[in-house]
C-alpha positions as CSV (number, residue, x, y, z in Angstrom):
1,X,-19.0,-17.9,45.4
2,X,-17.7,-20.6,43.3
3,X,-21.7,-21.4,42.1
4,X,-21.7,-18.1,40.6
5,X,-18.3,-18.3,39.1
6,X,-18.8,-21.4,37.6
7,X,-22.3,-20.0,36.0
8,X,-20.2,-17.4,34.9
9,X,-18.0,-19.4,33.0
10,X,-20.1,-21.8,31.7
11,X,-21.8,-19.0,30.0
12,X,-18.6,-17.6,28.9
13,X,-17.8,-21.2,27.2
14,X,-21.3,-21.0,25.5
15,X,-20.7,-17.4,24.3
16,X,-17.4,-18.8,22.7
17,X,-18.5,-22.0,21.1
18,X,-21.9,-20.4,19.8
19,X,-19.8,-17.3,18.4
20,X,-17.4,-19.8,16.8
21,X,-19.9,-21.7,15.3
22,X,-21.2,-19.0,13.4
23,X,-18.0,-17.5,12.5
24,X,-17.0,-20.8,10.7
25,X,-20.3,-21.9,9.0
26,X,-20.3,-18.0,8.2
27,X,-16.5,-17.5,7.1
28,X,-17.2,-17.1,3.2
29,X,-20.0,-14.6,3.6
30,X,-17.8,-12.8,5.9
31,X,-14.6,-13.4,3.7
32,X,-16.5,-12.5,0.7
33,X,-17.9,-9.3,2.3
34,X,-14.6,-8.0,3.6
35,X,-13.0,-8.8,0.1
36,X,-16.1,-6.7,-1.8
37,X,-14.6,-3.8,0.7
38,X,-11.1,-3.9,0.0
39,X,-12.0,-4.1,-3.9
40,X,-14.0,-1.1,-3.6
41,X,-11.2,1.0,-1.9
42,X,-8.5,-0.5,-3.2
43,X,-8.4,2.1,-6.6
44,X,-8.2,4.8,-4.9
45,X,-5.9,3.8,-2.1
46,X,-3.3,2.8,-4.9
47,X,-4.1,6.0,-6.9
48,X,-3.2,8.4,-4.1
49,X,-0.1,6.4,-3.6
50,X,1.5,6.5,-6.8
51,X,3.4,9.8,-7.0
52,X,3.0,12.1,-9.6
53,X,4.4,11.1,-13.4
54,X,7.0,13.4,-14.3
55,X,6.2,15.4,-18.2
56,X,8.7,15.4,-20.8
57,X,9.8,18.7,-22.4
58,X,8.4,18.8,-26.3
59,X,12.1,20.1,-27.0
60,X,15.6,21.1,-25.8
61,X,17.6,24.1,-26.0
62,X,21.0,24.0,-27.6
63,X,24.0,22.5,-25.4
64,X,25.9,25.1,-23.3
65,X,29.4,24.2,-22.8
66,X,31.1,25.4,-19.6
67,X,33.8,28.6,-20.5
68,X,37.3,26.9,-20.8
69,X,35.8,23.9,-22.0
70,X,37.0,24.2,-25.4
71,X,38.2,21.5,-27.8
72,X,40.4,24.0,-30.0
73,X,43.1,24.9,-26.9
74,X,43.4,21.1,-25.8
75,X,43.5,22.3,-22.4
76,X,39.7,20.4,-21.2
77,X,40.3,17.0,-19.9
78,X,36.8,15.8,-22.1
79,X,38.4,16.0,-25.1
80,X,41.9,14.5,-24.6
């Protein structure tokens, strides 16, 4: 039973070292492929996350003074 576990451990070690070596020597290609995919998707992600820009009206209406706020009677705290 111990021989079987030893072979399994040895095989796992070989696979781990082989995979790590492969990733180490190809890290430039792996990084470049990930970056190119991110750069392709980035504009749509940013555009989708931005809120809609509100529009500014071309013209505004006259100022409406609230009732009782006239300057002539002096009762308004705005015109004292």
